[in-house]
N, C-alpha and C positions, 0 to 999 in steps of 0.2 A: 504494500500500500504506500502511495506517495503522500507526503504531507502537503503537496501543492494541489489546490483545487480552487475553482471559482466560488466565491462566497457571496451570499446575498446582502450582507451587511459589512461595514468596516469592522476591523478587529483591533484589539489591543493585545500585544504579546506580553504575557505575564508568565515568567518562569518557563518560557518556551511554548506555552499554549496560546493559541489564537482565540481569545475570549471575545465574544460578539459585543459590539457597541449596540445595545438594544434595550428596549423596555417592553412591558407586557402589551401595551397598545400596538406597537409595531409588530411584535411577534404574532399576535392574533390576526392582524390585518394580513400579514404575509402568508401565514399558514392557511387562512381562509381563502385567499385568492389562488394559491398554488397547490392546494392539497393533493389533487389527483397526480400531478407530476412529481410529488415528493414521495410517493409510495416506494418502499424499498430503501429509503435513505434513513438516516438516524440523527437524533439530537442528543448531545451530552448535556447533563445538568451539572455544571462544574462549581466546586467550592474550594476552600483552602486545602482541604484534605486531598482531593483528587488532583489539584494543581501541583501540590508538593510531590505527590506520588509520580506525576508525569515528569517533573523536573529530575527526579532520581531514576526514572525508568524510561529510557528512550522508546521502547516498544509500546508502552502505555501512552506516552506522549504522541506517538504516531496514530494511535487509536483515537485520542481526543481530537487531534488535528485533521483526522479523516472524516469527522462528522460534518454534517451540513452546518450546524451551529454548536458552539460550546457556550451555553448560557451562563451569565454571571449570577449563579444561585447564591453565592456567598457575598455578604455585604462588603467585606474587604476587597473583593475583586472589582466591584462596581465603583467603590470609592477610589481605588488606585487608578482605574480607567479614567475617571473624571479628572484626577490629578494629572494624568498623562495626556490631557487634551481632548477628552471626549465628554463634554458637559452634559449630554443627554443620556448617558449610559446609566441604567438603573438596575437594581437587584431584581432578577426575574427568576422566581423559584419554580421548581418542578411541580410541587403540590399546588401552587398558585395557578400555573398553566393548566393543570388537570381540572381544577375547579372551574376555571373560565370556559374550558371546552365542554365540560359536563353541562354547564348552565345553558349552552346554546345547542346542545346535541340533538334534542328532539326537533327543534325548529329546522336545523340544518340536515337532519337525517343521518348524522354521523353514527358509525358502527365502531364498537370498541372491542379489542381483544386484550386480555391480561395474562402476562406470562411471568411467573415467579411466585414467591412466598409459599405459604402452606395452604393445604386444602381448606383448613378451618378459616384462615383469614380470607381466602377467596370467597367462601360461602358467605361470610359476614359482609364482605365488600359488595357482593351481588345484591344482598338484601337491602343494604343501606342505600346503594345507588338507585335501585328500583323504587325505594320509598321516597328518597329525596328528589329524584328526577323521574317522575312517572313517564313511562314510554321510552326511556333511554334504551338504545340498541346495544345490547351486550352480545357480541358475536361469538364469544367463547372465552374460556379460561383454562390455563394449564399450570399445574404446580409441578415443576420438574424435580427430579431427585437432586440432592445437593452434591452429588458426585459427578465426575465427568460423564457425559452421555455417550452411549455407544453410537456408532454411525446409524444403526437401524432406528434407535430412539430419536435421534436428531431428525432423521428423514421423516419419521412418523409425525413428530410435532410440527415440523415445517409444513407438511402436507395439510395438517389440520388447520393451521393458521391460514394457509392460502385458500383452502376450501371455504373458509368463513369470510374471506375477502374484507377484512376490517379497513376502516379509514385510519384509525389510530391503533398502534400496537404498543401498549404500555409495558415496560420491562422493569420488574422489581426484584432484581437479583442482588442488589448491593454492589458497591464499587470495590474492586475494578471489574468484577465478573460481568456485570450488566453491560458495560461499555465494550468489553471484549466480545461478548455474545452478539451485540448489535453489529460490530465491525465484521465479524465472521459471517453474519447473515445479510449483510448489505447486498441488495439486488436479488436476494433469494426468497424474500418474504414480501407479502403484500401489506400495505399500511405504512404510515410514518412511525418509525420506532422512536420512543422517548424513554430514556433511562431515568426512572423517578425514585429509586431508592426506597425511602420510608413512605412514599406517597400511598402505597397500598395500605399500610398500617394506619395512616391518618384517616383515610376515607372509610376504612373498615371499622374505625372507632377504637382500635388498639392503642393508639397514641393520640394525644391532643396537640394541636398546633398552639404556638405561643399566642397570647393576646395581640390584637392589632397594634397596640402601642409599642410592644416589644419588637414586633416585626419591623415597624417603621423606624425604630432606633437600631436596627441590625443586632438585636439581642436574642434572636430566636435560638442561637447556639447555646445561650445560657439556660434557656427554658428546657431545651433538650438534654443538657447536661444534668439538670435537676431531676429529669425523668429517668435517666439511665447513666448514673455517674460511674458505675463500675466499668462499663464498656467504653465510655467516651472520654473519661478524664485524661488518661495517658495519651489517647489519640490527639485530643485538643492541645495538650501541653506540648507534645512533640511537633505536630504539624504547624501549629500557630507560631511556635518559636522559629522554626525553619522559614516560614513565610516572611516573618518580620526581618529575619537576618538576610535572606536572599532577595526577596522582592521589594520590600520597603526600604531597607538600608542599602542593599546591594544593587538595586536598580534593575534587576533582571526581569 
């Protein structure tokens, strides 16, 4: 895969990753206008953690840069982008994008496929979406095993996705697995792939999103840390420190 491609928006290079100069309004307008031709492509939802991983792993950086867009999900990315000369760049989160798309799905006739998480979470997600967005088109759901797939399993899952012909293929495998999956399946599956991480858990009701005021102040990470300190504390300590050292102070 080459890191060079035509991009629909200007980008800001942060630790080697081409982060899109974008906001939610422009993202929704672009995907709404071009959705059929975006089928088979993918969007990465990038934060400090994935950007630092990309800085340290050239192969993963290539996956990020092979995406149609790498969204500035993390507030530090959009702030740094504005500091580097892109005043209209705003934090654009994966769960936020999901919610905006769900809200207009019945009107637009969008069909959704969900790949990832557990069967229990997918069942809760289906119930919640059908309750909150009556008439929403759920084309299918797959909870793959957490081990590497056999070629036969992968072919079977790909066939199920393509038979369902979704408009949006939401991927909830967690980073870096979901981005690698999307890159491997680029051009092989129908639907615009979006790697949304914890988005499945948010809309299934397993996790709560931060209050609006915390999101507006780029403090959602603190809210998530409070919910899952054991898993996130060391990750935040390590990646945030590296981001400040290399991106903010080092100018990379």
